[in-house]
C-alpha positions in Angstrom: 100.2 127.7 94.9 101.5 125.8 97.9 105.1 124.9 98.5 105.8 121.3 99.4 108.7 119.5 100.9 109.0 117.0 98.1 108.9 117.2 94.3 108.6 114.9 91.3 111.6 112.5 91.1 112.4 112.6 94.8 112.8 109.3 96.7 110.4 109.1 99.6 109.4 106.9 102.6 105.8 106.5 103.6 105.1 107.3 107.2 101.5 106.3 107.7 98.8 104.1 106.1 98.8 100.6 104.7 102.1 101.3 102.8 103.9 102.5 106.0 107.7 101.9 105.8 107.8 101.4 102.1 109.7 103.6 99.8 109.7 104.7 96.2 110.1 107.6 93.7 107.5 110.3 93.2 105.8 110.1 89.8 103.5 113.1 90.2 102.5 115.8 92.6 98.8 116.8 92.8 99.1 120.3 94.2 95.4 121.2 94.5 94.6 117.9 96.4 98.0 118.0 98.3 98.7 114.4 97.3 101.6 112.6 95.6 101.7 109.5 93.4 104.6 107.2 94.4 105.9 104.5 92.0 104.8 101.0 92.9 102.8 102.0 96.0 99.1 102.3 96.8 98.1 100.2 93.9 94.4 100.4 92.9 92.4 98.5 90.3 90.8 100.6 87.5 88.1 99.3 85.1 88.6 100.6 81.5 86.2 100.6 78.7 86.7 98.8 75.4 89.2 100.6 73.2 92.0 99.9 70.7 94.4 98.6 73.3 91.8 96.6 75.2 89.2 95.3 72.7 87.2 93.6 75.5 87.8 96.1 78.2 90.1 95.3 81.2 90.9 95.8 84.8 94.3 97.5 85.1 96.3 98.2 88.2 97.9 101.7 88.7 99.3 103.8 91.4 96.9 105.7 93.7 97.7 108.9 95.5 99.0 109.4 99.1 98.6 112.5 101.1 101.7 114.6 101.1 101.9 114.7 104.9 102.3 110.9 105.0 105.6 110.9 103.1 109.1 112.2 103.8 112.2 112.5 101.8 114.4 109.4 102.0 117.8 110.0 103.8 119.5 108.0 101.0 118.4 110.6 98.4 119.4 113.5 100.6 123.0 112.3 101.1 
């Protein structure tokens, strides 16, 4: 298992990509893929099948993952 510089619950700033400069809190760490899911960033649309909650199916928006090398801990959280 790899050891990463961030963990679930940490406040981070995105260093690269279309979300560069934005910040948020880590929801999940995907260790095998070396990626993190940050609250409110990298939103992607996901099509879902018909089910009890969505009787007609739906398109929902959820957070996508960002490579762990593209985030750093926020100084505000470190202080």
